[in-house]
C-alpha positions as CSV (number, residue, x, y, z in Angstrom):
1,X,-55.3,131.7,-29.9
2,X,-55.4,129.0,-27.3
3,X,-58.2,126.5,-27.7
4,X,-60.3,125.1,-24.9
5,X,-58.8,121.6,-25.6
6,X,-55.3,123.0,-25.1
7,X,-56.3,124.7,-21.8
8,X,-58.0,121.4,-20.6
9,X,-54.7,119.6,-21.4
10,X,-52.8,122.2,-19.5
11,X,-55.1,121.8,-16.5
12,X,-55.1,118.0,-16.5
13,X,-51.5,117.2,-17.4
14,X,-50.0,117.8,-13.9
15,X,-52.5,115.3,-12.3
16,X,-51.6,112.7,-14.9
17,X,-47.9,113.1,-14.3
18,X,-48.3,112.9,-10.5
19,X,-50.5,109.9,-10.6
20,X,-47.8,108.2,-12.8
21,X,-45.0,109.3,-10.4
22,X,-46.6,108.0,-7.2
23,X,-47.8,104.8,-8.7
24,X,-44.3,104.0,-9.9
25,X,-43.0,104.7,-6.4
26,X,-44.4,101.3,-5.4
27,X,-41.5,98.8,-5.5
28,X,-43.6,95.7,-5.1
29,X,-47.3,95.2,-6.2
30,X,-48.6,98.4,-7.8
31,X,-52.0,99.7,-7.0
32,X,-54.8,98.4,-9.3
33,X,-55.8,101.1,-11.8
34,X,-59.4,100.4,-11.1
35,X,-59.1,101.1,-7.4
36,X,-57.1,104.3,-8.2
37,X,-59.9,105.5,-10.6
38,X,-62.6,104.8,-8.0
39,X,-60.9,106.9,-5.4
40,X,-60.0,109.6,-8.0
41,X,-63.7,109.9,-8.9
42,X,-64.7,110.1,-5.2
43,X,-62.2,112.8,-4.7
44,X,-63.5,114.7,-7.7
45,X,-67.1,114.4,-6.5
46,X,-66.0,115.9,-3.1
47,X,-65.7,119.3,-4.9
48,X,-69.4,119.7,-4.4
49,X,-69.6,119.1,-0.6
50,X,-66.5,121.2,-0.2
51,X,-68.1,124.2,-2.0
52,X,-71.2,123.9,0.2
53,X,-69.1,123.7,3.4
54,X,-67.1,126.8,2.3
55,X,-70.3,128.7,1.5
56,X,-71.5,128.0,5.0
57,X,-68.2,129.1,6.4
58,X,-68.4,132.3,4.3
59,X,-71.8,133.1,5.9
60,X,-70.5,132.5,9.4
61,X,-67.1,134.1,9.3
62,X,-67.3,136.7,6.5
63,X,-63.7,136.3,5.3
64,X,-64.1,139.4,3.0
65,X,-64.1,141.6,6.1
66,X,-60.3,141.3,6.6
67,X,-57.2,139.2,6.6
68,X,-57.7,137.8,10.1
69,X,-61.2,136.6,9.2
70,X,-59.8,135.1,5.9
71,X,-57.1,133.1,7.7
72,X,-59.6,131.8,10.3
73,X,-61.9,130.8,7.5
74,X,-59.1,129.0,5.7
75,X,-58.0,127.1,8.8
76,X,-61.5,126.1,9.9
77,X,-63.3,125.5,6.7
78,X,-61.1,125.4,3.6
79,X,-58.1,123.3,4.7
80,X,-60.1,120.7,6.8
81,X,-63.0,120.7,4.3
82,X,-61.0,119.9,1.3
83,X,-58.6,117.5,3.0
84,X,-61.5,115.6,4.6
85,X,-62.6,114.8,1.0
86,X,-59.4,112.9,0.4
87,X,-59.7,111.1,3.7
88,X,-63.3,110.2,2.9
89,X,-62.5,109.0,-0.6
90,X,-59.8,106.6,0.6
91,X,-61.7,105.3,3.6
92,X,-65.0,104.9,1.7
93,X,-63.5,103.7,-1.5
94,X,-60.6,101.5,-0.6
95,X,-60.0,100.9,3.1
96,X,-61.9,97.6,3.3
97,X,-60.6,96.4,-0.1
98,X,-58.4,93.4,0.4
99,X,-55.9,94.9,-2.1
100,X,-55.3,97.8,0.3
101,X,-52.6,96.4,2.5
102,X,-50.9,99.3,4.2
103,X,-49.0,102.7,4.1
104,X,-47.7,102.6,0.5
105,X,-51.2,101.7,-0.8
106,X,-52.5,104.5,1.3
107,X,-50.0,107.0,-0.2
108,X,-50.9,106.1,-3.8
109,X,-54.6,106.2,-3.1
110,X,-54.4,109.4,-1.1
111,X,-52.7,111.0,-4.0
112,X,-55.4,109.6,-6.4
113,X,-58.2,111.1,-4.2
114,X,-56.3,114.4,-3.9
115,X,-55.8,114.7,-7.7
116,X,-59.4,113.9,-8.4
117,X,-60.3,117.0,-6.4
118,X,-57.4,119.0,-7.7
119,X,-58.2,118.2,-11.4
120,X,-61.7,119.6,-11.2
121,X,-60.5,122.6,-9.2
122,X,-57.7,123.2,-11.7
123,X,-60.0,123.0,-14.7
124,X,-62.2,125.6,-13.1
125,X,-59.4,128.0,-12.2
126,X,-57.8,127.8,-15.7
127,X,-60.9,128.1,-17.7
128,X,-62.3,131.0,-15.6
129,X,-59.2,133.2,-15.8
130,X,-60.1,136.4,-17.5
131,X,-57.8,136.4,-20.5
132,X,-56.0,133.7,-22.6
133,X,-52.7,134.9,-21.1
134,X,-54.0,134.7,-17.6
135,X,-55.4,131.2,-18.3
136,X,-52.0,130.0,-19.5
137,X,-50.2,131.6,-16.5
138,X,-52.7,130.2,-14.1
139,X,-52.2,126.7,-15.5
140,X,-48.4,126.9,-15.3
141,X,-48.3,128.3,-11.8
142,X,-50.9,125.8,-10.5
143,X,-49.0,123.0,-12.2
144,X,-46.0,123.6,-10.0
145,X,-47.8,124.8,-6.8
146,X,-51.4,124.0,-6.1
147,X,-51.7,120.6,-7.9
148,X,-48.5,119.1,-6.3
149,X,-49.6,120.6,-3.0
150,X,-52.9,118.7,-3.2
151,X,-51.1,115.5,-4.1
152,X,-48.5,115.8,-1.3
153,X,-51.1,116.5,1.3
154,X,-53.2,113.7,0.0
155,X,-50.2,111.4,0.3
156,X,-49.8,112.4,4.0
157,X,-53.4,111.6,4.7
158,X,-53.2,108.3,2.8
159,X,-50.0,107.3,4.5
160,X,-51.7,107.6,7.9
161,X,-54.8,105.8,6.8
162,X,-52.5,103.0,5.6
163,X,-50.7,103.0,8.9
164,X,-54.1,102.8,10.6
165,X,-54.9,99.6,8.7
166,X,-51.4,98.2,9.0
167,X,-51.2,98.8,12.8
168,X,-54.9,98.5,13.6
169,X,-54.9,102.0,15.1
170,X,-57.8,103.9,13.5
171,X,-57.0,107.2,15.2
172,X,-53.8,107.4,13.0
173,X,-56.0,108.3,10.0
174,X,-57.3,111.4,11.9
175,X,-53.7,112.4,12.7
176,X,-52.9,112.4,9.0
177,X,-56.0,114.4,8.2
178,X,-55.0,117.0,10.9
179,X,-51.5,117.4,9.5
180,X,-52.6,117.7,5.9
181,X,-55.3,120.2,6.9
182,X,-52.8,122.4,8.7
183,X,-50.4,122.4,5.7
184,X,-53.2,123.1,3.3
185,X,-54.5,126.0,5.4
186,X,-51.0,127.4,5.9
187,X,-50.4,127.4,2.1
188,X,-53.7,129.2,1.5
189,X,-53.1,131.7,4.3
190,X,-49.7,132.5,2.9
191,X,-51.3,133.0,-0.5
192,X,-53.9,135.3,1.1
193,X,-51.2,137.4,2.9
194,X,-49.2,137.8,-0.3
195,X,-52.3,138.9,-2.2
196,X,-53.2,141.4,0.5
197,X,-49.8,143.0,0.6
198,X,-48.1,142.6,-2.7
199,X,-50.4,144.7,-4.9
200,X,-48.3,145.4,-8.0
201,X,-44.9,145.0,-6.3
202,X,-43.2,142.4,-8.4
203,X,-40.6,141.5,-5.8
204,X,-43.2,140.7,-3.2
205,X,-45.1,138.6,-5.7
206,X,-41.9,136.7,-6.4
207,X,-41.2,136.3,-2.7
208,X,-44.7,135.0,-2.2
209,X,-44.3,132.4,-4.9
210,X,-41.0,131.2,-3.3
211,X,-42.8,130.9,0.1
212,X,-45.6,128.9,-1.5
213,X,-43.2,126.7,-3.3
214,X,-41.4,126.2,0.0
215,X,-44.5,125.0,1.8
216,X,-45.4,122.6,-1.1
217,X,-42.0,121.0,-1.7
218,X,-40.9,120.9,1.9
219,X,-44.1,118.9,2.4
220,X,-42.7,116.4,0.0
221,X,-39.0,116.5,1.0
222,X,-39.5,116.6,4.8
223,X,-42.7,114.5,5.2
224,X,-43.8,112.5,2.1
225,X,-40.4,111.2,1.1
226,X,-39.8,109.9,4.6
227,X,-43.2,108.3,4.7
228,X,-42.4,106.5,1.4
229,X,-39.3,105.1,3.0
230,X,-41.2,104.0,6.0
231,X,-43.9,102.4,3.9
232,X,-41.3,100.5,1.8
233,X,-39.7,99.3,5.0
234,X,-43.0,98.0,6.3
235,X,-43.7,96.3,3.0
236,X,-40.3,94.5,3.3
237,X,-41.4,93.3,6.8
238,X,-45.1,92.8,6.7
239,X,-47.1,92.2,9.9
240,X,-50.5,90.8,10.5
241,X,-53.2,93.3,11.2
242,X,-55.5,90.7,12.9
């Protein structure tokens, strides 16, 4: 019998690992733990506004009516609503802090905000699964898909917020928010399509998991890893932001 403590550990462990991973990506001065915790908490609190925003979207678009309505709902309300929380957490909690210097700080703090949100969401999904077996399976699948997805998309938003401060161009933060929102909504829409058409067909379920993993890990390989390289280069050659 799996205990609640073990399920909580399963739900929280991916976030702990990813926080460690991204913080240790900083080659120079690592982000202060206190600032990371502050942004993490703000990201976690954003779960409440995100739920309210999605309830409003549900009333307006009625996603239960069909797949098209669901996809529109995901692109208008879920992706932007959840990703804005990460943007808000970094901007509100860290942007004016003198220890927030630029893109690499933005990446680490964006991940921190994202994982605050993802941790609360993950605990809810794992504990609310109907059977112990489903709880464990949910925790394992989300550890490799949803939680890293949140972290990578938060890294993208954070990178652009860092670029906005580094270059003094505040519109860059909104560009990062747009990119992460589209990736998030694409992931959720793919999941909705797989759920709608797979039924009990194992091969389609497997294909769906591969597609979801592709969206998540290509986000890191194609976008985030390049952004880390850019951020490190800019830390090697700092400029004044005026």
